[in-house]
N, C-alpha and C positions, 0 to 999 in steps of 0.2 A: 504494500500500500504506500509506504513511504517512498519506495523507488519510483512508483508511478507518479507521485506528486513531484518528485525531483525532476523527472523527465519532462513533465508538463511545464514546470517552471523554466527549465533550460530551453525548451522549445519556444515558450513565450518570449524569453529574453533574447532570442536569436531572430526575432522578426522585426526588423527596423521600421517597416511601414506601419505596423500596428503600434509600436512603441511611440513613434513620432506623431501619429494621429491622436493617440491618447494624450500626449504632451500638450498639443495645441487645444484639445478639447478641455483639458484641465485649466489651461491659461484662460480660455474663453469663459469658463465657469467662474473665474475670479471676478469678472465684471458683473455677473449675476449675483454673486455673493456680496459684492460691494453694495449693490442696490438693496438686497435683502437685509443687509446689516442696519439700514436706516431705522432708528427707533428701537433697535435691539442691542446695539453696542456702539460706542463712539469711535470715530475713525482712528485716532491715535492709540486707543486701547487695543484695537484690532492689530495694529502694527506691532506694538510691544508684546502682546500675548502670542502673536504668531511667531515671532522670532525667538522668544523665550522657549517656546515648545520645540521649534525646529533645532535650535542650538543645543538644547538638552539631549534631544534624540541623536544628533550627529556626534556629540561628545561621547555619548554612551557607546556608539558604534565604532567611531574612528578616533577616539581620544588618544589611544596609545600610538597609533600611526602618526597622528598629528604631532605628538611630542617627539617622535623619532625624526620627523622631517622639519622640526622647528628651526634648526640652525639655518637652513636655506630660506625658510619663510621669513625669519626675522630680518634678513637683509632687504626684503621687499615690503616691510611692514607699513611704511608711510603710504605707499601706493595701494596696498590692500585695504587700509583704513578708508582712503578716498573712495575706492571701489565699493566697499560695503555700505558707506554712507549714501553715495549717489545712486547705486544700482538697486539697493535693497531698502534702506530706511527712507530716503527722500522720495524715491519713486513710489513706494507703497503708500507713504503718507499722503502725497498729492493725489494718488489714484483713488484712495478711499474718500478723501475730502471731495474730489471731483464727482464721485458717485452720488453725492448728496445734491449736486447741482445740474447734472446732465443724465442722459439715458444710457443704459447698457449698450444699446446699438451704437451710439456715438463713441463710447469708450472703446468698443471693439474695433471700430473702423479706424479711429485715430491710432490705436495701438498697432493695428495692422500695417501702418506706414512706418513702423520702426526700422526696417531695413534701410530706408532712405535717410533717416536721421543718422544711422550708423555710417552709411556711405559718406555723408557730409562730414561727420566727425573724423573719420579715417583720413579724409582729404586734408582737413584743417590741422589735425594733431600729428598724424603720421606721414603727411605729404604723400599718401598713397595715390598712385596714378588713377585718373578717372577718364573713361572713354566718353565720346560724344553721346552715344546711345544711353549711357548711364545718366548723363546730365539731363537728357530728354525725359528719361524715366523718372528721375527725381522731381523734375518740374511738374510732370503729369500727376504723380502721387501727391505732391504738396498742394496742387490745385484741388485735389479731392479732399484733403484735410481742410483747406480753406473753405471749400463748399459746405462741409459739415459745420465748421465754426460759424459761418454766416447764415446757416440754415437755408441754404439755397439761394441767397441773395448777396452777391459779391459787393453790392453797394453798401451793405452794412459794415463791411470791413473798413471802408473809407471813413465811416462815422464811428469806428471803434466800438461797434455794437456786437461784441462777441460773447457768447454764453460763458460765464465765469468758469463753469465746470470744464468746458472744452478747452479754454485757455490754460487751466491748471494741468489738464491731461497732456497738452502739447509741451509744457515745461517739463512734466514728468518724463516724457519720451526723450527730450534732450538730455536729461540727467542719466537715463538708462543707456542712451547711446554712448555717453562718455564712459560708462562702466564697460559696455561691450567692446569699445575701441581699446581700452586698457587691458582687456582680457588677452589681447595678442601679446602683451608683455608680461603675462603672469609667470611666476617661477615654475620651473620644471618639477612639479610635485604631482601627486595623485589628484585627479579632479575632485574626488570626494573629500579628500583632506583639505583642499583649497576651499571647497564649499563650506566645510566645517568652520574654518577660520572666518570666512565671510559672514556666516550666520551668527557667530559670536560677536563680531563687530556690529552687525545690525541690531542684535539684542541690546548691547551696551549703548549704542548711539540712539536707540529709540526710547531709552529710559527718560532722558530730559524732556522729550515730547509728551510722554505719559504724565510726567510731573507737571508740565505746562497745562495739560487738560485739567488736572486736579486743581491747580492754582486759579484757573479761569472759571472753575465751577461747571465745566462742560463735560466732565468725565461721566460716562455711563458704562458701568461694568456690565458684562453680558447677561442677558436674560437666559432662560433655558434654551430658547431658539438661537440666541446669540452665541452660546457656547458651541452649538452644532455648527454654526457658520464659521466660527474661529477654527474648530477642529477640521472642517473641510479645507479651509484656506491653508492651514499648517500642513496637512497631510498631502493634499493633491497638488495645488499650484506651487507650493513651496518645496516639498520633498520629492514626491514621486516624479513630477514633471522634470525636475532637474536631473534625477538619476536616469530617467528614460531618455532624455535629450542627449546626455553625455554618452549613453550606450548607443543611441542612434548614430551619433557623429562617429563613434568608434567603428560601427559596422559599415556605414556608407559614405563617410566623409562629411566635412562641414558644409561644402557647397550644396550637395543634394539635400542634406538635412535642413539647411537654412530655408529652402524653398517651402517647407511645411509651415513656416510662419504665416504664409499667405492664407492658411485655413483659419487663422484667428478671427479676422473680421467676419468671415462667413459663419463660423460656428457661433460667434457672439451674437450676430444678428438673429440667427435661427433660435437660439436659446432665449434671447430677450423677448422675441415675439411669442414663443410657445409657453415659456414659464412665467414671464412677467406680464404678458399681454400688451407689451409696448407697441405703439404704431410704427409701421415701416413706411415712411413717406417716399415720394418720388425723388427728392433730393438725396435721400439715403442711398437709393439704388444708383444714382448718378455718381455720388461720391465713392461708393464701394467699387463701381466699375473703374473709375479713374485711379483709385489706389492700386487695385489688382493689375490694371493695364500698365501702370508705371513700374511696378515691381517686375512684371513680365518682361518689359523692355530692358530693364537693368539686368535681369537674369540671362536674357538673350545675349547681351553684351559680354557677360562673364563666360557664357558657353562658347562664344566665338573666340575669346581670348584663350580659353582652355584648349 
């Protein structure tokens, strides 16, 4: 019986398409969880409790390995701290605050434009070469994001009438792009060990934000439903998706694995409509098309270069 279970687990862990599809489904579910958390738990409490749970689990599983690889990690500690704060603490804090101001559909579509933010960050920070087709793809994708932020009316951008939640989500994407770009410079240690250290940084750096909510009188500890939401966020978008994504990259490479991020806005839109009953307007369809078209153009450029 145990052997059958082991074989089933091995077979599951050897299927990159399934692992990467589940990864993007879990990430998409994060937008739904952010909306469901309203009235059940305050945003910064979600962030703090999420990373406390994740870091405790990762230390229990990979604590000894982290200690063994600490001499190398210590040399890169300033960069790791910046990555943990930007990619985990700040991104998640803005994400859950934005969820109070905008829809899950908008969150998913803007998050789906992440590859373009990363492309721009790699060009600015790493001076990575950019092909013309990638530039065209980036412009098309960003026009989709602008279409969402203006709710289908570009004239509103000239008047600075942007939904606050959409604006916060765009800033969150910029911060996560910085984290993603710096990933290319991460120390040569185990991916799970590196994630363990990042989760600890996130837990520590989210504590002041948690205290801030207490000081402002806006803290809401989770209700019974809130604890279920926090548990989902900690287990699926935070832990399993990271493990599945790293395994997917290991099996088929970062280029092919990265394409699966395109599923995030699609899954987010479907889940928001089915589970939350959110409306899907015409401008959502146009924006989603522009985002996916822009990413497709960029991927085509990468394929040609390959």
